Structure formats: structure tokens, C-alpha cells
C-alpha positions, 0 to 999 in steps of 0.5 A: 287917682286922688278920688279913688284913693279918698274913696278907698280910705273913706270905705276903709274907715266907715268899714273899720267903724262898723267893725268896732260898733258893739251891739247893745242888749237888755234883760228882763225876768218874768214869772212862771206860775201854776196852781195845783188844785186838790182833786180826787178821782173816784171809782168803784167795783160792784159787790156781786153776791151771785146766787143766794140760797135763803134756805141756807144757814150760812151768810153769804159774803162778797167784797168790792172796792172803792178807789180814789187817785188824789192830789199828793198829800191829800188826806182821804176818806170814804163814806158810804150812803144808805142805798136807795131802799133804806130799812126802817131806823136807817140812818146815814151813820148807821145804814140799814140797806136793802136790795129790791126785787119788785116789792120784795126787800132783801137785807144786806150789810156793807162793812168797813173791815172783812171781820163785819163789825162796823157797818160802813156809813158816814161819820168818823166812827162809821168809815174806814180810817182816812188815808194819805195820797202819796202820789197822784199815780197811786190809787188809795183803795178802800175795800167794801165787805158785803154780807147777806144774812142767812135764811132771809125770808124772801121770794126768788128774784134778782135784787139790786140797790145802788149806794153813793160813795163819797170821797172827801179830801 
């Protein structure tokens, strides 16, 4: 019986010791980082003049759009190239644009405003005002205003050109 009592006392003592032991802990800290990059996604809609009557005394206008979704806070501007068929005297700043059908060329303009006073090219004087991105979820829109002159001396045909739009941010 003494053995049983000693065993019971020993078990209670060991159990009590295990109950009174506390767990230890340690801590550490770590950093969470990311680098937000400046980026813009640019897209555009065509300027489609439709049917053009060269015998008409009225210019034909049409519009399109260049849009950009950019990193918040980016100051954005858009410049337009000369197109694939620049005319005599054409420069990046003041393009002389022409659409082509075979060997025939049809002049056209792309303006920075609907009033048609500044040919849209490159450089601060020949592009629309910059815009600041308020949110990556909101596109910045840069409308394009195209014009075909009245009475162009060209044969019938389907005329096309491609213009490169460049967004800088």
C-alpha cells in the first residue's frame, strides 16, 4: 500500500508540475513591400470619314479618340505621328497627312480641337493639353478631330492611312 501511495503522490506531483509550467514565446517582425510602376495602357478608335464626294464644296469631318488608363497621378499627353504617307513639307511637329489608294493620295488633317486650328503632331505646341490620371480605373480621353478638304482632286477608291499615337507619362 505504501508503494501505491508513493506512486499516487509521485503522479500528482508530476501532474501538478506539468500544469504549472508555462509556454515560452518569441516574436519577430517582417516587412511587406511592393513597387508600383508607372504604366499606361493606350487604345484608340478609328476616324472613319465614310463616303466622300470630291465635287462637294463642303469639308467632311469625323472624330475618333485616343484613351489611356494610367497609374494614378501620372501626367499624360498624347502625340500623333505623320502617318504612312506624309506629304511634302511634313514634319513630326506639323504633319501633312495623306491617305492612299493605289498611287493616289487624299489629304486629311487631324486637329487637337473640334474647331480645327492646330494640326495634331508632336511637341507641346502641337498636341492637346496634358491630363492627370485621377484613377487607374478612369480612362483619360483625347478626342481626335479629322477633316477632309472640300473638292480634293482624287479618283474614286478606298483610301486608308495608319497613324501612330504615342502616350507619354
